[in-house]
N, C-alpha and C positions, 0 to 999 in steps of 0.2 A: 504493500500500500504506500509506504513512504516514497519509494522510487517513482511511482506514477504521479504522486503529488508534486515531487520536485520537478519531474519532467513537465507537468502542466504549468508550473510556475515559470520554468525556463522558457517554455513556448510563449507564454503570455508576455514575458519581458521582451523576448525577441520580436513579437508582433508589435508591441508598443514602440520599440526602437525603430522598427521598419516604418511604421506610420509616421513617427516624428521625422524620420529621414525623408520620406516622400514630401512632407509638408515644408520642411526647412531647407533641404538641399536640392539644388537644381541638377547637380551631377550625381544622380542616384546610383549609377552603375559603380562608381568608385566606392560609395558607401556600402553597397551590397557586397562587393568583392572584399572590402575590408572586414565587414561583419562576418562573412562566411569564413574567411581565413582565420580571423580571431576565434570564432566558434570552433573551428576544426582544431586549432592549437590548444584551446582549453580542454576540448574533448580528449585529444591525444595525451595531454598532461595528466588528466584524471585517470585515463586508462592505464598509463604507465605507473602512476602512483598506486592505484588499486592492485595492479599486478605485484608491485614491490611489497605492499603491505601483507599480502597473503603468501608471498613466495618464501621458499627456504633456499638458502645459499649453500652450495657445496662446491667442492673442487671436481673438475672433470678433466678428461684427457682427450686431446684431438687424435682421432683414430683414422681420419681420412680427409681428403680435400676434393671438392667438386669445383671445377672451373667453368666460368661462363665464357661467352664469345669475346668479351672485352677484358680478359685476363683477371677478372674478379674471382677471388677464391672464397668459397663457402665451406667452413669446416664441418665435419661430422664429428660429434663429440659423444663420448660415453661417460656416464657417471653412475654412482650408486646412491640411491635415496637413503634417507635416515632410517628407513625400515629395512634396508638391505637389498632392495630390488635394483637390478642392473637395467639401465635405460640408455638407449642410443638414439640420438636425433641429429638432424641436419639443420644447421643454423640458418635462419632467414636473413641474416645480415652477413655481408661479406666485404672484403676489401682487397686491394692489390698488395698490401703489406701485412696480411693477416698472420695468424699463428701457423706454425709448422706441425707436421705429424709428430706426436709425442709430447708436444707442449701441454702444460697445465693451464687451464682456464677456469675462471669462476663462472658458475652456472646458477641461474635462478630457476626454480621449478615450482609448480603448483602442487601442493600436497595431495589434492584430490585427482589430479591428472598430470603425472610427471612427464608425459609426452609433450606437454605444453611448456617446454623448457626453453630458456634463452641464455645465450652467452652474455655475461655482464659487459655492457658496452654503452658509453655515453651516446654514441651515434645511434644505436638502436632504440634506446629508451627515451632520451631527452631531446636530441637534435630535431626530429620532426616537429615536436611541439614548439620548440623555440623558434624555428623558421616560420611556422604558420603565424605565431603571435607577432613576430617582428614584421612580417609582410602585412598582416592585418592592421597593426598599429601604424605602419607607414601609409597605407591607403586611407585610413581614417584621419590621420594627421593632415594628409594632403587635402582631403575633402573639407576639413575644418579650416585650413588656410584659405582655400577657395571661397568658402562661405564668408570668412572675415573680409576678403577682398571685395566683396559686392556690397 
């Protein structure tokens, strides 16, 4: 129940902001892009934060590497849960200077679903949220400056 109430409040706030934007800003597309980007950033931040709150951190070992067309490497990692279950997963984040086979990495996993594990990485957890918020703030600041100029 709490989640749907919070969702309804968030939708109401978004609707009010959009209505005010339509009334006060002539360059509505800039405002909409800014709000959408800001909203996605906040959503990404809360998703990452909730994942971290419930996750357990353990050490894992890189057991394999999968390469993409652009020389990006995605590690396959194995780890043992606190209950002693062995889990192997392929990371959804990769880089061109990632870990090597045999390297130890920190892994976060959900206790109720250890297959939903992630290699500890600022890029994976926080960079998307940060980028969306910065882009959204830039667009909204630009719209505000345009509004003041009129």
